[in-house]
C-alpha positions in Angstrom: -87.4 -33.2 11.0 -86.1 -29.0 11.2 -85.8 -26.3 13.5 -87.1 -23.1 11.1 -87.5 -19.7 12.4 -89.0 -15.9 11.5 -86.1 -14.3 10.1 -85.4 -10.3 8.9 -82.7 -9.5 6.1 -82.0 -5.5 5.6 -83.7 -3.9 2.9 -81.9 -1.8 0.8 -84.6 -0.8 -1.2 -86.9 0.7 1.9 -83.0 0.7 3.8 -85.0 -0.9 7.4 -85.2 -4.2 8.2 -87.6 -6.9 6.7 -89.0 -10.0 7.8 -89.5 -12.8 6.0 -91.9 -14.9 4.4 -90.7 -17.4 4.6 -89.3 -19.8 7.3 -85.1 -21.3 7.6 -82.7 -23.5 9.4 -80.4 -21.5 11.2 -77.9 -22.4 8.3 -79.8 -21.3 5.3 -80.7 -17.7 7.6 -76.7 -17.2 8.2 -76.6 -17.5 4.5 -78.3 -14.3 3.4 -77.1 -12.6 6.2 -80.1 -12.8 7.9 -81.7 -12.5 12.2 -83.9 -15.0 14.0 -86.7 -13.1 15.3 -88.6 -16.3 16.4 -88.9 -19.7 18.9 -88.0 -22.3 16.8 -90.6 -24.5 15.2 -89.2 -28.8 13.7 -91.9 -29.1 10.9 -91.0 -32.3 8.3 -88.5 -31.9 6.4 -90.4 -32.4 2.6 -91.9 -28.5 3.8 -87.3 -27.4 3.1 -86.2 -26.5 0.1 -88.9 -26.7 -2.8 -87.5 -22.9 -3.8 -84.4 -21.9 -1.8 -82.4 -24.7 0.2 -82.8 -24.4 3.7 -86.1 -22.3 3.4 -90.5 -23.1 3.1 -92.2 -21.4 0.2 -93.2 -18.3 0.4 -95.9 -17.5 3.1 -95.7 -20.8 5.5 -96.6 -21.2 8.3 -94.8 -23.5 10.7 -97.3 -23.2 13.9 -99.9 -24.2 10.7 -98.7 -26.6 8.3 -99.9 -28.2 5.6 -101.4 -32.0 6.7 -101.1 -34.9 4.2 -99.5 -35.0 0.9 -102.8 -32.6 0.6 -102.5 -30.3 -3.8 -100.9 -27.8 -3.0 -100.6 -26.3 -6.4 -102.6 -25.8 -9.6 -101.1 -27.4 -12.6 
């Protein structure tokens, strides 16, 4: 199990903070220079690191994670 958080990072293109579409562990947030903006939610480790180490996939909702082995990608 892992604890993940919503976070923001500075978007140099728009010159403002942007909320990430990913959830991440504190170590991963610190690595990208982000700041935590939510309470932590415990999720299964299998949802972390698919694309970015310590982070979920884009659009993942830690409050309502997929259940079981439901297919999440189309081949």
